[in-house]
Each structure stands twice: as C-alpha cells, then as structure tokens.
N, C-alpha and C positions, 0 to 999 in steps of 0.2 A: 504494500499499499503506499504511496508515495505523500510526499510533505504536505499537500493541500488537502488529501483527503484526511490528515491526521488532526489536522486543525480544523478546518471546514472551508468550503462547503461540503456537502455530502455528494461526490462527484463533480464534474466540470460543466456538465450540460445533460440532456436528458439520456443520451446513448450511454454515457459514463456512468450515471446515476442507477441507470437501468442494470448496467453488467453488475455495478457493486451490489445491489440489490440481490441480483440472480446468484452471486456467490455467496453473499451472508445464507440465503433462501437455500443453499444445498446442504448447509451444516445445522441451520437453527431455525425453529419453527418461528414465525412472526411474532408470534406472544413472548419469545424468549429475547426479542430483539430491543435494544432501549437507544433510541436516536436521541441524543442529548441536544437540548435547544434551551440555553439560559435564559431566553426572554419569557419562555413559558414558567420559567422558576418565580418570576419577579411577582411581588404581592399585587402590584397595580395591575399586572395582566391578569392575574386570577380573579382579581376584584371585577372584571369586566361581565363574567358569567354571573355575580352576585348580583351587581348594579343592574343588569339588565332583568335578570329572572327573578329577584328578591323583591323587586319593587313596582306595585301595579302603574305606576304614573308615566313611566318612560316606554315600555314595550308598546303601548297603542299608538305612539307617535314615531316609532321606529320603523319608517317606512317612507317609500315615494310621495306619499301623500301630505306628508309635513316635513320632511327632509330634503332641502335643496342641493345639497353636496356634502361630501366627508373628506377632511383633509388629516392624512397620518404622517407626520413629520418625524423624521430620525437624523437629528443635527448635532453634528460635533466640531468642536472648536479646534481639536488635535487634527494633525497631519496623521501620517502613516507611521510616526513613531519607531523609527529604526525597522521597521517591518516592510522596507520598501520591496525587497526580493521577492517575500511573500505576496504582497499586495499586486505587483506585477503579473501572477497568474491568476488574480481574482478580480480586483475591481469592485465598485459599490455594487452591481446588480447582482452579483455571485456573492460577494461577503456579508451584505445585509437584506437587501430586499426579498430574494427568492426563499429566504428562510426565515429570520426574525419578523422581518415587516409583514411577509405574507402570514404568518401565525396570527400575529395581531388584528391584519385587517379580516381574516376569516372569523375570530371571535365577534367583532364587530357586525358582520354580515351575516352570521348563521341563523338558522331557526331555532325556535326554544326546543333542547332535546327532550327526549321522554324520559330519559334519568341521568343521573350524574355519573353514570357506569364509564369506564375509558373508553367503550367503543361506542356508547350512547353520544358523548361530546364529540369523538372523532368523527362518527357518521356526519354528523351535521356541518361539521367545519370542512371534511371533503366536498358535501354536496353544495354547499355555497361556492368553493373555490372552482368547482366543475363549472358553476354556470358563469365565469368570467369570460367575457366575449374575447377571441382571439384576436391577437393584434398582429395583422399580415403585414408584408414587406409595404406593401402601399400605405398602409396606415401609420407607420413606424414616425414619420417626419412629423406627423400631426399629432400623435400619442404620446410620445417618450421624447425625452431630453438627455443629452449626457454632458458631463463637464468636467474639467480639470482643473484644480486651483493653482493659480501663479502666486508671484511672492506678493507679500503685503504685510500688514501690521495686525498682530494681534494681541490683546490686552497689553496694548503697549510696546510690545516687542517685536522685531522686525523679525518677518519668517520668510523661508525660500520657498519657491516653487516646488511641486510635485517632480519636475523633471531634474531639479538638482537635489533631491533627497538620494541619500545613500542606496546603492543597489536597483535604482530606478534608470531606465534607459533614457539618456537625454532626449530621445525624439518619441518618448512614449506616449501611444493611445490609449492608455489605460485610463477609464472614468474614476473620478474620485467623489462623482456628484451624479445621482440618477433621479429622475423623475417621472412617473408614469400616469396616465390618465386610464383607469380601469372603468369597465361597466359590467354590472352583473345582469344578465339577462335573464331574470327571474321575475316573480310575481311582484315582490318585495321592494326590489330596489330599480325595477325597470326604468331607465331613463336618468338615474342619478349618477352622477358622476364622482368615483373616489380617486382624489389627487393623492399620489403616494410619493413622498420624495426623501431620498437618504444621501448625506454628503460630510465630507471632511473639509476642515478649516472655514466653517461657516462663522456668522455672526454670534451664535448662541450656542451653548449646549444643551439640547432639549429634545425630549422625545415624548410626542403628545398627539391625541387623537382629537380633531376637533369637529362636532358635529355641527353644521351650519342649517338652522330650520329655514322654512320658506318666510319671506315677508308676510305681514299681514293682509288679507284679501280686501279690505277696503281701508283707506287711509283716512282716518277720521282727524289726524294730526298735521295735515299738510300746511297749516298756517304757523306751526310752531317754529320757533327760531332755529332749530336744531334738526336735521334729519332723523328719521326712525333707523336703527341698526337692527338687523334681524337678531334672535336669539341664537347665542351660541354656547354649545355645551362641551367643554374642553376637559380632557381626561388626560391629566399628565401622570406618564410613566416613571420619567427621572428627569431632572432633580426634584425637588419641592413636590414630591408625589400627592397627587390629591384630584380634586373633580371641584370645577366652578362652572356656575351657570349665570350667562349676561341676559340681563332684561333691562327694561325701559323703566325709568321711574322719573317722576317729575320733579323738577327743582323747586325748593321752596322759593315762594315770592308770587307777586301778582301776574308776572306774564306766564305764559304756559311753554314752559322750557323743558325738554327731557333729556336726561342724561343715561346713558348706559351704566347699569352698576352690576356688580359681581357676588353672588352668594358663594360662598368659598369652604371646601373642606379639605383639611389637610392631615394626613396620615399622623405626622410627627407630633403636631399639637393636640390631635384628637385623642390617640392613644397612648402617647408618651414613651412609645418604645420605637427601636430601631428595627426596621423588616427584617428577616433574617435573609443571609446572602443567597442567591437564586440555586446557587450550585448545591448549598446545603438540602434545600426543600427537595430538589431533583435527586440527588444522590439518596436521599432516604425512601422516597418514593421507589426508588429502583429496587432497594433490599427489600422492602414492602412488597415487590411486585406490582405495583400500581401503574400502568402506561398512560394514564389520562394526560399527563404532561408531556408526555413523549411522541415525537412526530413519527406517525405510522408511514407503511410503505407508499401508500397511493399518496397521501398529501405530500409526501417529497417528490415524488416524480410528476406531480400536478405542477408543483412550483417550477420545476424544471420546464415543462410543456408550454407554460406562460412566457417565460423568459428566453428561451432557445432561438426562436426566430429574430428576436431582438439582437441577442449575441453574434447570430451568424449575420445580421445586416451590418454590425458594429465591426465586424473584422476588417473593413476597409477604414483606413486612416482616417481620423478625424481633422480635418484642415484647420481647425481656429482654435487647436489647444497651445496653451491655457486659456479657457475663455471664462474666468471670473476670478478676481482678486482675493486672496486670503481674506475674512473677514465680511466679504458679502455674502448674501442667503443665496449663493448660487449662480449660474448664468441667466442674462437676462432672459433668455426664450421660454425660461420654466415659468416664470411669471404668468 
C-alpha cells in the first residue's frame, strides 16, 4: 500500500478505490472493515443528527420549500505545512472534499433514518449522495472552481505561495482550493444548490454549514430604512463550536428600522467541558464494534464517482495558477 493510501484519501480515484476495496473484501467481511474519517468523530458533526431529528421545529423546514441554498465551508489559514510532497499527490478535492466534506454534506441532505443502527444511518447517507446530479465535462466550468494560493500575508506574517513550498513542483497545477455547486435530484432538495468549498491559506480558519432560508413571500417592510436579510442557520464545526440563528428584529425608536440579530449556542459555554478528541471516540467505537461513524464501501466509492470526472478534467494544466493571494477567501471565480 503506497504512502497516500496510508494517510488519506482512500484511493486516488474511483478505479483505485474500487481496487483497494476489492482487495480488502477478499480478506475481510465489510462488517469487519473500519474506514476512519476523523470528521465523523467530531461532537458537532454527530450533533447534526440530534439537531435535525430530536427537534420538531427544524425538520419541517428542511427542504426546497423553505431553504434557498446551503453553503458548506472548510477554510484553513495554514498552508501545506511541510507536507508539500504528499499534497502534490492529493490536492484539495482529494484531500478534503471527497471524504470529510461529503460526509458532512450527507448528514445535512439525508432523510430521517428508521433507526440509529449503523446501517440505518449509513443507508440514508448513501441514498442522499446517490441522488447528487453528475457533473459532466460540459458542466465543470460552470459548477466547479479550482484555485492555488500565491504569496501574501497571514496574521501579519509574509508567507510564500504554494509553488515555493518545500517538495512542490515550481509549475504545479495542484489545487489548494476547490469549490463545487451540487444539486440533489430528489424530492426534498430539487432545485436547491449546495455550495461546497475547501481551501488553504484563506482569510479565516472555520468549518461551518450555513443554511440560507428563502426570503419572506410578501415584503411588508420595504419602506424601512434597512433591507431585510433572509434567515440563516449556521452550524459551526470548528473553532468556537456551536449553532447560531439569524433573524430580523426592530431597532428601538420611532422609526421602523430592522437589524439582523443572532441567537447563539456555544458548546464550550453551555456545557463547560472540552469535547473529546475525534479519534478517541472513533477508536473506542471500533473496539466496541460500532461502525455508525465509519465510512462504508458504497459511500467511499460514491464520493469518488462524483469527483473523478472533475479530476480527469483537471489533468490539463491550470493556466492561471496561482489565482488567489494568501489571506483571501479563494479565487474570484468562486464567488
């Protein structure tokens, strides 16, 4: 097994992931295989199930009738941190999106499971991902953006561009940023775009899900001094783990002025304990034989099915790299 299999991702594309799964299946039963993805061990990721299915006020709104779009962002301020030679074999799409980010996406998009058994949850996750509309060669330029960071300043320090990092080809076309616009062709999400982005050397370090609700159907307050902002529900996975809901409120005074305010929940201040390390939880689950938070074979292969056409298209050199300065939120095209 080569170096990038040992770290991640599981394979390099659909063909190699299938070959790796076939090799494992010749020796082990699927129930004996635990493909670890540390994102699934994070308390806030696990809380997505509780948030959606233990509260009656959100699930009725969790569909195309009320939600305008969904944004899932994984942003890092760091660069490749001495892992340039590994990153050259991976890139943002392989390194983050087809595993971590797709796992989070599936928890947002899935239907309620019949039970919390390992296969009950994983059956609904794969069902959701199977309904992702394929991105063909013709749609890649409209639905996918790739980027690579150049030099810049982060937190006051001057930093080099990706091509100047140790172990990186000076003419590298490896992406350090990727953004996708996905559609789920199913009853719940038809027509609702999911914007997914992941990148390094960005303006802030944050992993979050933002559910943008539709605007009010009839504007009573057009004459007010401030435009109405749609409601947004933000679930923050890291740092400052928590959930906030944005809604409009009237500013005190004679004039009818509206300002967006937040209702905030923070894990740290509400529970007063530091969440356990993700790997601790996952390794214990493995010892207990609970595979709920582990990636099943079909889910791994489905992730590769979605991104492999993009990876094939990206084999041609990127003419405009680097195309974003360190400390920006990615290339202009991503906006």
